[in-house]
Biotite code that builds the C-alpha atoms (Angstrom):
import biotite.structure as struc

atoms = struc.array([
    struc.Atom([7.256, 18.812, 22.082], chain_id="A", res_id=1, res_name="MET", atom_name="CA", element="C"),
    struc.Atom([9.150, 21.415, 23.103], chain_id="A", res_id=2, res_name="GLY", atom_name="CA", element="C"),
    struc.Atom([12.067, 20.418, 25.203], chain_id="A", res_id=3, res_name="SER", atom_name="CA", element="C"),
    struc.Atom([10.140, 16.762, 25.656], chain_id="A", res_id=4, res_name="GLU", atom_name="CA", element="C"),
    struc.Atom([11.206, 13.998, 23.065], chain_id="A", res_id=5, res_name="ILE", atom_name="CA", element="C"),
    struc.Atom([8.495, 11.495, 22.279], chain_id="A", res_id=6, res_name="ILE", atom_name="CA", element="C"),
    struc.Atom([9.608, 7.994, 21.401], chain_id="A", res_id=7, res_name="ASP", atom_name="CA", element="C"),
    struc.Atom([7.111, 7.333, 18.680], chain_id="A", res_id=8, res_name="ALA", atom_name="CA", element="C"),
    struc.Atom([8.614, 3.756, 18.497], chain_id="A", res_id=9, res_name="LEU", atom_name="CA", element="C"),
    struc.Atom([10.520, 1.662, 21.606], chain_id="A", res_id=10, res_name="LYS", atom_name="CA", element="C"),
    struc.Atom([12.871, -0.954, 20.168], chain_id="A", res_id=11, res_name="SER", atom_name="CA", element="C"),
    struc.Atom([10.540, -2.433, 17.943], chain_id="A", res_id=12, res_name="VAL", atom_name="CA", element="C"),
    struc.Atom([11.715, -5.531, 16.207], chain_id="A", res_id=13, res_name="THR", atom_name="CA", element="C"),
    struc.Atom([9.756, -6.947, 13.112], chain_id="A", res_id=14, res_name="ILE", atom_name="CA", element="C"),
    struc.Atom([10.769, -8.811, 9.635], chain_id="A", res_id=15, res_name="SER", atom_name="CA", element="C"),
    struc.Atom([8.535, -8.927, 7.035], chain_id="A", res_id=16, res_name="VAL", atom_name="CA", element="C"),
    struc.Atom([9.649, -11.804, 4.501], chain_id="A", res_id=17, res_name="ASN", atom_name="CA", element="C"),
    struc.Atom([9.195, -11.564, 0.901], chain_id="A", res_id=18, res_name="LYS", atom_name="CA", element="C"),
    struc.Atom([5.648, -12.509, -0.266], chain_id="A", res_id=19, res_name="GLY", atom_name="CA", element="C"),
    struc.Atom([3.766, -11.936, 3.150], chain_id="A", res_id=20, res_name="GLU", atom_name="CA", element="C"),
    struc.Atom([0.715, -9.895, 3.176], chain_id="A", res_id=21, res_name="TYR", atom_name="CA", element="C"),
    struc.Atom([0.784, -8.195, 6.871], chain_id="A", res_id=22, res_name="VAL", atom_name="CA", element="C"),
    struc.Atom([-1.354, -5.458, 8.326], chain_id="A", res_id=23, res_name="ALA", atom_name="CA", element="C"),
    struc.Atom([-0.311, -2.941, 10.937], chain_id="A", res_id=24, res_name="PHE", atom_name="CA", element="C"),
    struc.Atom([-2.971, -2.345, 13.598], chain_id="A", res_id=25, res_name="MET", atom_name="CA", element="C"),
    struc.Atom([-2.976, 0.060, 16.433], chain_id="A", res_id=26, res_name="GLY", atom_name="CA", element="C"),
    struc.Atom([-5.005, 3.118, 17.535], chain_id="A", res_id=27, res_name="PRO", atom_name="CA", element="C"),
    struc.Atom([-3.894, 6.842, 17.321], chain_id="A", res_id=28, res_name="SER", atom_name="CA", element="C"),
    struc.Atom([-0.415, 7.394, 19.085], chain_id="A", res_id=29, res_name="GLY", atom_name="CA", element="C"),
    struc.Atom([0.428, 3.814, 18.583], chain_id="A", res_id=30, res_name="SER", atom_name="CA", element="C"),
    struc.Atom([3.019, 4.242, 16.114], chain_id="A", res_id=31, res_name="GLY", atom_name="CA", element="C"),
    struc.Atom([1.796, 2.680, 12.929], chain_id="A", res_id=32, res_name="LYS", atom_name="CA", element="C"),
    struc.Atom([1.789, 5.404, 10.977], chain_id="A", res_id=33, res_name="SER", atom_name="CA", element="C"),
    struc.Atom([5.618, 6.524, 11.949], chain_id="A", res_id=34, res_name="THR", atom_name="CA", element="C"),
    struc.Atom([6.488, 2.916, 11.472], chain_id="A", res_id=35, res_name="LEU", atom_name="CA", element="C"),
    struc.Atom([4.981, 2.853, 7.857], chain_id="A", res_id=36, res_name="MET", atom_name="CA", element="C"),
    struc.Atom([6.677, 6.092, 7.113], chain_id="A", res_id=37, res_name="ASN", atom_name="CA", element="C"),
    struc.Atom([10.143, 4.358, 8.091], chain_id="A", res_id=38, res_name="ILE", atom_name="CA", element="C"),
    struc.Atom([9.178, 1.290, 5.796], chain_id="A", res_id=39, res_name="ILE", atom_name="CA", element="C"),
    struc.Atom([8.343, 3.532, 2.905], chain_id="A", res_id=40, res_name="GLY", atom_name="CA", element="C"),
    struc.Atom([11.484, 5.477, 3.359], chain_id="A", res_id=41, res_name="CYS", atom_name="CA", element="C"),
    struc.Atom([9.750, 8.651, 4.086], chain_id="A", res_id=42, res_name="LEU", atom_name="CA", element="C"),
    struc.Atom([11.315, 8.890, 7.719], chain_id="A", res_id=43, res_name="ASP", atom_name="CA", element="C"),
    struc.Atom([14.906, 7.649, 8.992], chain_id="A", res_id=44, res_name="THR", atom_name="CA", element="C"),
    struc.Atom([14.996, 6.264, 12.405], chain_id="A", res_id=45, res_name="PRO", atom_name="CA", element="C"),
    struc.Atom([16.889, 8.222, 15.246], chain_id="A", res_id=46, res_name="THR", atom_name="CA", element="C"),
    struc.Atom([18.057, 4.764, 16.491], chain_id="A", res_id=47, res_name="GLY", atom_name="CA", element="C"),
    struc.Atom([18.511, 1.052, 15.021], chain_id="A", res_id=48, res_name="GLY", atom_name="CA", element="C"),
    struc.Atom([18.675, -0.364, 11.631], chain_id="A", res_id=49, res_name="GLN", atom_name="CA", element="C"),
    struc.Atom([15.986, -0.874, 8.809], chain_id="A", res_id=50, res_name="TYR", atom_name="CA", element="C"),
    struc.Atom([17.370, -3.406, 5.978], chain_id="A", res_id=51, res_name="ILE", atom_name="CA", element="C"),
    struc.Atom([15.441, -3.602, 2.684], chain_id="A", res_id=52, res_name="LEU", atom_name="CA", element="C"),
    struc.Atom([16.243, -6.109, 0.564], chain_id="A", res_id=53, res_name="ASN", atom_name="CA", element="C"),
    struc.Atom([20.159, -6.685, 1.975], chain_id="A", res_id=54, res_name="GLY", atom_name="CA", element="C"),
    struc.Atom([20.388, -2.802, 2.163], chain_id="A", res_id=55, res_name="GLN", atom_name="CA", element="C"),
    struc.Atom([20.552, -0.515, 5.197], chain_id="A", res_id=56, res_name="ASP", atom_name="CA", element="C"),
    struc.Atom([18.736, 2.252, 4.158], chain_id="A", res_id=57, res_name="VAL", atom_name="CA", element="C"),
    struc.Atom([18.351, 3.808, 7.693], chain_id="A", res_id=58, res_name="SER", atom_name="CA", element="C"),
    struc.Atom([21.628, 6.132, 7.077], chain_id="A", res_id=59, res_name="ARG", atom_name="CA", element="C"),
    struc.Atom([20.970, 7.316, 3.498], chain_id="A", res_id=60, res_name="MET", atom_name="CA", element="C"),
    struc.Atom([20.659, 10.365, 2.004], chain_id="A", res_id=61, res_name="SER", atom_name="CA", element="C"),
    struc.Atom([17.540, 11.836, 1.031], chain_id="A", res_id=62, res_name="ASP", atom_name="CA", element="C"),
    struc.Atom([18.221, 11.589, -2.642], chain_id="A", res_id=63, res_name="ASN", atom_name="CA", element="C"),
    struc.Atom([19.232, 7.735, -2.298], chain_id="A", res_id=64, res_name="GLU", atom_name="CA", element="C"),
    struc.Atom([16.233, 7.463, -0.266], chain_id="A", res_id=65, res_name="LEU", atom_name="CA", element="C"),
    struc.Atom([14.109, 8.784, -3.061], chain_id="A", res_id=66, res_name="ALA", atom_name="CA", element="C"),
    struc.Atom([15.593, 6.305, -5.386], chain_id="A", res_id=67, res_name="GLU", atom_name="CA", element="C"),
    struc.Atom([14.784, 3.679, -3.140], chain_id="A", res_id=68, res_name="VAL", atom_name="CA", element="C"),
    struc.Atom([11.182, 4.756, -2.790], chain_id="A", res_id=69, res_name="ARG", atom_name="CA", element="C"),
    struc.Atom([10.930, 4.933, -6.856], chain_id="A", res_id=70, res_name="ASN", atom_name="CA", element="C"),
    struc.Atom([12.165, 1.525, -7.041], chain_id="A", res_id=71, res_name="LYS", atom_name="CA", element="C"),
    struc.Atom([11.511, -0.739, -4.139], chain_id="A", res_id=72, res_name="GLU", atom_name="CA", element="C"),
    struc.Atom([8.042, 0.820, -2.701], chain_id="A", res_id=73, res_name="ILE", atom_name="CA", element="C"),
    struc.Atom([4.805, 1.090, -4.055], chain_id="A", res_id=74, res_name="GLY", atom_name="CA", element="C"),
    struc.Atom([2.685, 3.797, -2.603], chain_id="A", res_id=75, res_name="PHE", atom_name="CA", element="C"),
    struc.Atom([-1.432, 3.330, -2.000], chain_id="A", res_id=76, res_name="VAL", atom_name="CA", element="C"),
    struc.Atom([-3.045, 6.024, -0.118], chain_id="A", res_id=77, res_name="PHE", atom_name="CA", element="C"),
    struc.Atom([-6.540, 6.127, 1.502], chain_id="A", res_id=78, res_name="GLN", atom_name="CA", element="C"),
    struc.Atom([-6.979, 9.671, -0.933], chain_id="A", res_id=79, res_name="THR", atom_name="CA", element="C"),
    struc.Atom([-5.773, 8.276, -4.196], chain_id="A", res_id=80, res_name="PHE", atom_name="CA", element="C"),
    struc.Atom([-3.181, 11.360, -4.763], chain_id="A", res_id=81, res_name="ASN", atom_name="CA", element="C"),
    struc.Atom([-3.692, 11.187, -8.326], chain_id="A", res_id=82, res_name="LEU", atom_name="CA", element="C"),
    struc.Atom([-2.861, 14.223, -10.514], chain_id="A", res_id=83, res_name="LEU", atom_name="CA", element="C"),
    struc.Atom([-6.311, 15.478, -11.403], chain_id="A", res_id=84, res_name="PRO", atom_name="CA", element="C"),
    struc.Atom([-5.509, 17.047, -14.744], chain_id="A", res_id=85, res_name="ARG", atom_name="CA", element="C"),
    struc.Atom([-3.488, 13.748, -15.820], chain_id="A", res_id=86, res_name="GLN", atom_name="CA", element="C"),
    struc.Atom([-5.586, 11.020, -17.392], chain_id="A", res_id=87, res_name="SER", atom_name="CA", element="C"),
    struc.Atom([-5.522, 7.120, -15.650], chain_id="A", res_id=88, res_name="SER", atom_name="CA", element="C"),
    struc.Atom([-2.636, 6.408, -18.099], chain_id="A", res_id=89, res_name="LEU", atom_name="CA", element="C"),
    struc.Atom([-0.546, 9.606, -17.138], chain_id="A", res_id=90, res_name="GLU", atom_name="CA", element="C"),
    struc.Atom([-0.810, 8.831, -13.587], chain_id="A", res_id=91, res_name="ASN", atom_name="CA", element="C"),
    struc.Atom([0.288, 5.491, -13.726], chain_id="A", res_id=92, res_name="VAL", atom_name="CA", element="C"),
    struc.Atom([3.188, 6.221, -15.991], chain_id="A", res_id=93, res_name="ALA", atom_name="CA", element="C"),
    struc.Atom([4.328, 9.030, -13.761], chain_id="A", res_id=94, res_name="LEU", atom_name="CA", element="C"),
    struc.Atom([6.980, 6.733, -11.250], chain_id="A", res_id=95, res_name="PRO", atom_name="CA", element="C"),
    struc.Atom([8.446, 5.612, -14.884], chain_id="A", res_id=96, res_name="LEU", atom_name="CA", element="C"),
    struc.Atom([9.699, 9.273, -15.784], chain_id="A", res_id=97, res_name="ILE", atom_name="CA", element="C"),
    struc.Atom([11.584, 9.325, -12.671], chain_id="A", res_id=98, res_name="TYR", atom_name="CA", element="C"),
    struc.Atom([12.916, 5.866, -13.140], chain_id="A", res_id=99, res_name="ALA", atom_name="CA", element="C"),
    struc.Atom([14.246, 7.070, -16.705], chain_id="A", res_id=100, res_name="GLY", atom_name="CA", element="C"),
    struc.Atom([11.873, 4.902, -19.085], chain_id="A", res_id=101, res_name="TYR", atom_name="CA", element="C"),
    struc.Atom([11.221, 6.621, -22.552], chain_id="A", res_id=102, res_name="ASN", atom_name="CA", element="C"),
    struc.Atom([7.816, 7.297, -23.322], chain_id="A", res_id=103, res_name="LYS", atom_name="CA", element="C"),
    struc.Atom([6.901, 4.577, -25.333], chain_id="A", res_id=104, res_name="ALA", atom_name="CA", element="C"),
    struc.Atom([8.034, 2.392, -22.488], chain_id="A", res_id=105, res_name="ASP", atom_name="CA", element="C"),
    struc.Atom([6.180, 4.151, -20.126], chain_id="A", res_id=106, res_name="ARG", atom_name="CA", element="C"),
    struc.Atom([2.984, 4.022, -22.068], chain_id="A", res_id=107, res_name="THR", atom_name="CA", element="C"),
    struc.Atom([3.382, 0.324, -22.637], chain_id="A", res_id=108, res_name="GLU", atom_name="CA", element="C"),
    struc.Atom([4.027, -0.748, -19.275], chain_id="A", res_id=109, res_name="LYS", atom_name="CA", element="C"),
    struc.Atom([1.570, 1.911, -17.556], chain_id="A", res_id=110, res_name="ALA", atom_name="CA", element="C"),
    struc.Atom([-1.182, 0.498, -19.958], chain_id="A", res_id=111, res_name="MET", atom_name="CA", element="C"),
    struc.Atom([-0.101, -3.187, -18.527], chain_id="A", res_id=112, res_name="LEU", atom_name="CA", element="C"),
    struc.Atom([-0.563, -2.094, -15.407], chain_id="A", res_id=113, res_name="ALA", atom_name="CA", element="C"),
    struc.Atom([-4.377, -0.640, -15.980], chain_id="A", res_id=114, res_name="LEU", atom_name="CA", element="C"),
    struc.Atom([-5.021, -3.934, -17.513], chain_id="A", res_id=115, res_name="LYS", atom_name="CA", element="C"),
    struc.Atom([-3.774, -5.604, -14.778], chain_id="A", res_id=116, res_name="ASN", atom_name="CA", element="C"),
    struc.Atom([-6.209, -3.880, -12.353], chain_id="A", res_id=117, res_name="VAL", atom_name="CA", element="C"),
    struc.Atom([-8.991, -4.032, -14.739], chain_id="A", res_id=118, res_name="GLY", atom_name="CA", element="C"),
    struc.Atom([-8.941, -0.634, -16.496], chain_id="A", res_id=119, res_name="LEU", atom_name="CA", element="C"),
    struc.Atom([-7.484, -1.022, -19.613], chain_id="A", res_id=120, res_name="GLY", atom_name="CA", element="C"),
    struc.Atom([-10.643, 0.721, -20.888], chain_id="A", res_id=121, res_name="ASP", atom_name="CA", element="C"),
    struc.Atom([-10.135, 3.555, -18.623], chain_id="A", res_id=122, res_name="ARG", atom_name="CA", element="C"),
    struc.Atom([-7.066, 4.789, -20.039], chain_id="A", res_id=123, res_name="ALA", atom_name="CA", element="C"),
    struc.Atom([-7.903, 8.194, -21.161], chain_id="A", res_id=124, res_name="GLY", atom_name="CA", element="C"),
    struc.Atom([-9.896, 9.002, -18.231], chain_id="A", res_id=125, res_name="HIS", atom_name="CA", element="C"),
    struc.Atom([-8.953, 11.824, -15.517], chain_id="A", res_id=126, res_name="LYS", atom_name="CA", element="C"),
    struc.Atom([-9.545, 11.122, -12.024], chain_id="A", res_id=127, res_name="PRO", atom_name="CA", element="C"),
    struc.Atom([-12.931, 13.155, -11.950], chain_id="A", res_id=128, res_name="ASN", atom_name="CA", element="C"),
    struc.Atom([-14.539, 10.678, -14.385], chain_id="A", res_id=129, res_name="GLU", atom_name="CA", element="C"),
    struc.Atom([-13.797, 7.648, -12.273], chain_id="A", res_id=130, res_name="LEU", atom_name="CA", element="C"),
    struc.Atom([-15.544, 5.975, -9.600], chain_id="A", res_id=131, res_name="SER", atom_name="CA", element="C"),
    struc.Atom([-13.803, 5.971, -6.028], chain_id="A", res_id=132, res_name="GLY", atom_name="CA", element="C"),
    struc.Atom([-13.218, 2.349, -6.648], chain_id="A", res_id=133, res_name="GLY", atom_name="CA", element="C"),
    struc.Atom([-11.704, 2.825, -9.975], chain_id="A", res_id=134, res_name="GLN", atom_name="CA", element="C"),
    struc.Atom([-9.016, 5.830, -8.655], chain_id="A", res_id=135, res_name="ARG", atom_name="CA", element="C"),
    struc.Atom([-8.067, 3.472, -6.404], chain_id="A", res_id=136, res_name="GLN", atom_name="CA", element="C"),
    struc.Atom([-7.521, 0.900, -8.713], chain_id="A", res_id=137, res_name="ARG", atom_name="CA", element="C"),
    struc.Atom([-5.158, 3.799, -10.766], chain_id="A", res_id=138, res_name="VAL", atom_name="CA", element="C"),
    struc.Atom([-3.461, 4.443, -7.644], chain_id="A", res_id=139, res_name="ALA", atom_name="CA", element="C"),
    struc.Atom([-2.848, 0.493, -7.133], chain_id="A", res_id=140, res_name="ILE", atom_name="CA", element="C"),
    struc.Atom([-1.831, 0.044, -10.824], chain_id="A", res_id=141, res_name="ALA", atom_name="CA", element="C"),
    struc.Atom([0.910, 3.200, -10.379], chain_id="A", res_id=142, res_name="ARG", atom_name="CA", element="C"),
    struc.Atom([2.106, 1.383, -7.230], chain_id="A", res_id=143, res_name="ALA", atom_name="CA", element="C"),
    struc.Atom([3.054, -1.491, -8.919], chain_id="A", res_id=144, res_name="LEU", atom_name="CA", element="C"),
    struc.Atom([4.490, -0.171, -12.526], chain_id="A", res_id=145, res_name="VAL", atom_name="CA", element="C"),
    struc.Atom([7.747, -0.155, -11.131], chain_id="A", res_id=146, res_name="ASN", atom_name="CA", element="C"),
    struc.Atom([7.667, -3.797, -10.000], chain_id="A", res_id=147, res_name="ASP", atom_name="CA", element="C"),
    struc.Atom([8.334, -2.746, -6.303], chain_id="A", res_id=148, res_name="PRO", atom_name="CA", element="C"),
    struc.Atom([9.675, -5.111, -3.595], chain_id="A", res_id=149, res_name="SER", atom_name="CA", element="C"),
    struc.Atom([6.666, -3.721, -1.345], chain_id="A", res_id=150, res_name="ILE", atom_name="CA", element="C"),
    struc.Atom([3.152, -2.737, -1.900], chain_id="A", res_id=151, res_name="LEU", atom_name="CA", element="C"),
    struc.Atom([2.491, -0.165, 0.934], chain_id="A", res_id=152, res_name="LEU", atom_name="CA", element="C"),
    struc.Atom([-1.141, 0.526, 1.704], chain_id="A", res_id=153, res_name="ALA", atom_name="CA", element="C"),
    struc.Atom([-2.286, 3.049, 4.316], chain_id="A", res_id=154, res_name="ASP", atom_name="CA", element="C"),
    struc.Atom([-6.118, 2.837, 5.015], chain_id="A", res_id=155, res_name="GLU", atom_name="CA", element="C"),
    struc.Atom([-6.537, 1.605, 1.520], chain_id="A", res_id=156, res_name="PRO", atom_name="CA", element="C"),
    struc.Atom([-10.055, 1.444, 1.924], chain_id="A", res_id=157, res_name="THR", atom_name="CA", element="C"),
    struc.Atom([-10.953, 4.198, 4.027], chain_id="A", res_id=158, res_name="GLY", atom_name="CA", element="C"),
    struc.Atom([-12.929, 6.550, 1.261], chain_id="A", res_id=159, res_name="ASN", atom_name="CA", element="C"),
    struc.Atom([-14.328, 3.484, 0.038], chain_id="A", res_id=160, res_name="LEU", atom_name="CA", element="C"),
    struc.Atom([-17.965, 2.035, 0.087], chain_id="A", res_id=161, res_name="ASP", atom_name="CA", element="C"),
    struc.Atom([-18.239, -1.715, 1.514], chain_id="A", res_id=162, res_name="THR", atom_name="CA", element="C"),
    struc.Atom([-18.887, -2.918, -1.691], chain_id="A", res_id=163, res_name="LYS", atom_name="CA", element="C"),
    struc.Atom([-16.344, -1.605, -3.299], chain_id="A", res_id=164, res_name="THR", atom_name="CA", element="C"),
    struc.Atom([-13.429, -2.196, -0.402], chain_id="A", res_id=165, res_name="SER", atom_name="CA", element="C"),
    struc.Atom([-14.379, -5.787, -1.025], chain_id="A", res_id=166, res_name="TYR", atom_name="CA", element="C"),
    struc.Atom([-13.464, -5.201, -4.557], chain_id="A", res_id=167, res_name="GLU", atom_name="CA", element="C"),
    struc.Atom([-10.029, -3.678, -3.778], chain_id="A", res_id=168, res_name="ILE", atom_name="CA", element="C"),
    struc.Atom([-9.400, -6.348, -0.558], chain_id="A", res_id=169, res_name="MET", atom_name="CA", element="C"),
    struc.Atom([-10.215, -8.878, -3.775], chain_id="A", res_id=170, res_name="GLU", atom_name="CA", element="C"),
    struc.Atom([-7.598, -7.028, -5.803], chain_id="A", res_id=171, res_name="LEU", atom_name="CA", element="C"),
    struc.Atom([-4.828, -6.964, -3.260], chain_id="A", res_id=172, res_name="PHE", atom_name="CA", element="C"),
    struc.Atom([-5.642, -11.293, -2.561], chain_id="A", res_id=173, res_name="ASP", atom_name="CA", element="C"),
    struc.Atom([-4.993, -11.748, -6.037], chain_id="A", res_id=174, res_name="GLN", atom_name="CA", element="C"),
    struc.Atom([-1.717, -9.268, -5.970], chain_id="A", res_id=175, res_name="LEU", atom_name="CA", element="C"),
    struc.Atom([-0.412, -11.347, -2.993], chain_id="A", res_id=176, res_name="TYR", atom_name="CA", element="C"),
    struc.Atom([-1.313, -14.789, -4.583], chain_id="A", res_id=177, res_name="ARG", atom_name="CA", element="C"),
    struc.Atom([1.120, -13.416, -7.535], chain_id="A", res_id=178, res_name="LYS", atom_name="CA", element="C"),
    struc.Atom([4.050, -12.939, -5.102], chain_id="A", res_id=179, res_name="GLY", atom_name="CA", element="C"),
    struc.Atom([3.815, -9.588, -4.360], chain_id="A", res_id=180, res_name="ASN", atom_name="CA", element="C"),
    struc.Atom([4.611, -8.594, -0.635], chain_id="A", res_id=181, res_name="THR", atom_name="CA", element="C"),
    struc.Atom([1.668, -6.146, 0.741], chain_id="A", res_id=182, res_name="ILE", atom_name="CA", element="C"),
    struc.Atom([2.127, -4.590, 3.856], chain_id="A", res_id=183, res_name="VAL", atom_name="CA", element="C"),
    struc.Atom([-1.190, -2.623, 5.202], chain_id="A", res_id=184, res_name="MET", atom_name="CA", element="C"),
    struc.Atom([-1.957, -0.187, 7.848], chain_id="A", res_id=185, res_name="VAL", atom_name="CA", element="C"),
    struc.Atom([-5.334, 0.060, 9.032], chain_id="A", res_id=186, res_name="THR", atom_name="CA", element="C"),
    struc.Atom([-7.499, 0.796, 12.120], chain_id="A", res_id=187, res_name="HIS", atom_name="CA", element="C"),
    struc.Atom([-10.393, -1.635, 10.744], chain_id="A", res_id=188, res_name="GLU", atom_name="CA", element="C"),
    struc.Atom([-10.776, -4.537, 12.149], chain_id="A", res_id=189, res_name="GLU", atom_name="CA", element="C"),
    struc.Atom([-12.509, -6.430, 9.530], chain_id="A", res_id=190, res_name="ASP", atom_name="CA", element="C"),
    struc.Atom([-9.914, -5.255, 6.608], chain_id="A", res_id=191, res_name="ILE", atom_name="CA", element="C"),
    struc.Atom([-6.790, -6.085, 8.818], chain_id="A", res_id=192, res_name="ALA", atom_name="CA", element="C"),
    struc.Atom([-8.494, -9.838, 8.740], chain_id="A", res_id=193, res_name="LYS", atom_name="CA", element="C"),
    struc.Atom([-8.139, -10.238, 4.745], chain_id="A", res_id=194, res_name="TYR", atom_name="CA", element="C"),
    struc.Atom([-3.962, -10.182, 5.985], chain_id="A", res_id=195, res_name="SER", atom_name="CA", element="C"),
    struc.Atom([-2.349, -13.353, 6.514], chain_id="A", res_id=196, res_name="HIS", atom_name="CA", element="C"),
    struc.Atom([-0.645, -11.834, 9.768], chain_id="A", res_id=197, res_name="ARG", atom_name="CA", element="C"),
    struc.Atom([-1.418, -9.142, 12.067], chain_id="A", res_id=198, res_name="ILE", atom_name="CA", element="C"),
    struc.Atom([0.877, -6.981, 13.846], chain_id="A", res_id=199, res_name="VAL", atom_name="CA", element="C"),
    struc.Atom([-0.744, -4.836, 16.897], chain_id="A", res_id=200, res_name="ARG", atom_name="CA", element="C"),
    struc.Atom([0.997, -1.614, 18.180], chain_id="A", res_id=201, res_name="LEU", atom_name="CA", element="C"),
    struc.Atom([0.384, 0.039, 21.387], chain_id="A", res_id=202, res_name="ARG", atom_name="CA", element="C"),
    struc.Atom([2.121, 3.120, 22.827], chain_id="A", res_id=203, res_name="ASP", atom_name="CA", element="C"),
    struc.Atom([5.389, 2.651, 20.183], chain_id="A", res_id=204, res_name="GLY", atom_name="CA", element="C"),
    struc.Atom([5.977, -1.232, 21.135], chain_id="A", res_id=205, res_name="LEU", atom_name="CA", element="C"),
    struc.Atom([4.667, -4.182, 19.540], chain_id="A", res_id=206, res_name="VAL", atom_name="CA", element="C"),
    struc.Atom([1.676, -5.824, 21.397], chain_id="A", res_id=207, res_name="GLU", atom_name="CA", element="C"),
    struc.Atom([1.278, -8.667, 19.681], chain_id="A", res_id=208, res_name="SER", atom_name="CA", element="C"),
    struc.Atom([2.500, -10.136, 16.204], chain_id="A", res_id=209, res_name="ASP", atom_name="CA", element="C"),
    struc.Atom([0.316, -13.359, 15.300], chain_id="A", res_id=210, res_name="LEU", atom_name="CA", element="C"),
    struc.Atom([-0.386, -15.084, 11.648], chain_id="A", res_id=211, res_name="VAL", atom_name="CA", element="C"),
    struc.Atom([-4.132, -14.725, 10.977], chain_id="A", res_id=212, res_name="ASN", atom_name="CA", element="C"),
    struc.Atom([-4.908, -18.542, 10.727], chain_id="A", res_id=213, res_name="PRO", atom_name="CA", element="C"),
    struc.Atom([-8.233, -17.972, 8.534], chain_id="A", res_id=214, res_name="ASN", atom_name="CA", element="C"),
    struc.Atom([-7.935, -14.907, 6.400], chain_id="A", res_id=215, res_name="PRO", atom_name="CA", element="C"),
    struc.Atom([-11.298, -13.402, 5.189], chain_id="A", res_id=216, res_name="THR", atom_name="CA", element="C"),
    struc.Atom([-11.936, -14.384, 1.319], chain_id="A", res_id=217, res_name="ASN", atom_name="CA", element="C"),
    struc.Atom([-13.021, -10.791, -0.171], chain_id="A", res_id=218, res_name="PRO", atom_name="CA", element="C"),
    struc.Atom([-14.840, -13.045, -3.402], chain_id="A", res_id=219, res_name="THR", atom_name="CA", element="C"),
    struc.Atom([-17.121, -14.749, -0.488], chain_id="A", res_id=220, res_name="GLU", atom_name="CA", element="C"),
    struc.Atom([-17.661, -11.397, 1.118], chain_id="A", res_id=221, res_name="MET", atom_name="CA", element="C"),
    struc.Atom([-18.727, -10.063, -2.199], chain_id="A", res_id=222, res_name="ALA", atom_name="CA", element="C"),
    struc.Atom([-20.914, -12.809, -2.772], chain_id="A", res_id=223, res_name="ARG", atom_name="CA", element="C"),
    struc.Atom([-22.599, -12.521, -0.110], chain_id="A", res_id=224, res_name="LEU", atom_name="CA", element="C"),
    struc.Atom([-23.161, -8.629, -0.028], chain_id="A", res_id=225, res_name="LEU", atom_name="CA", element="C"),
    struc.Atom([-24.608, -9.171, -3.728], chain_id="A", res_id=226, res_name="ALA", atom_name="CA", element="C"),
    struc.Atom([-27.161, -11.836, -1.909], chain_id="A", res_id=227, res_name="GLU", atom_name="CA", element="C"),
    struc.Atom([-28.224, -9.529, 0.842], chain_id="A", res_id=228, res_name="LYS", atom_name="CA", element="C"),
    struc.Atom([-29.037, -6.588, -1.816], chain_id="A", res_id=229, res_name="VAL", atom_name="CA", element="C"),
    struc.Atom([-30.882, -8.753, -4.115], chain_id="A", res_id=230, res_name="SER", atom_name="CA", element="C"),
    struc.Atom([-33.034, -10.139, -1.601], chain_id="A", res_id=231, res_name="HIS", atom_name="CA", element="C"),
])
């Protein structure tokens, strides 16, 4: 800000192990977006190190970072970020183009990813022909199609209604149980409670880093909502 330097993060030390399901929480200005951007290799730290799968990515070139993003990190955004003129299948296959797969292999892998999120019958539909929850499922399939080391979710239920949010969190729970590493950024307490570890940030520092002993069960929440609606 002019001549003033703002430290978005200050001496933050965090380790995320393979197979963990972690939520980063914090108010606006806490540093969680900056931390997410560093984990996602969208930003590089001005000091310190970021080790991803044994590689120090904190000093890589832009081209090297792009390759790491494509191979190691799957992104899920609040606004889905799907290409409107492309089908679900084409959207999911997009990362595979940059990874060098031929068309037949791209189609096969993308179709499998769509089936894994329950959308095998929507492969030919464009985003405007899908519900919000279905669009987010397409985005999750795209994030997973390259078998990334980390699934990085930024406010993944921010644009969804309550019922659909439960469905998406249930999908995340299934992915976690299959061994996927999930890092979620959210400002919603109820969404963070689905994770198995909650890291709270404030003013660029880690305020707390605690295991969540009783993660919310999304299947149970969906059942309770259905009962409430039926009554």
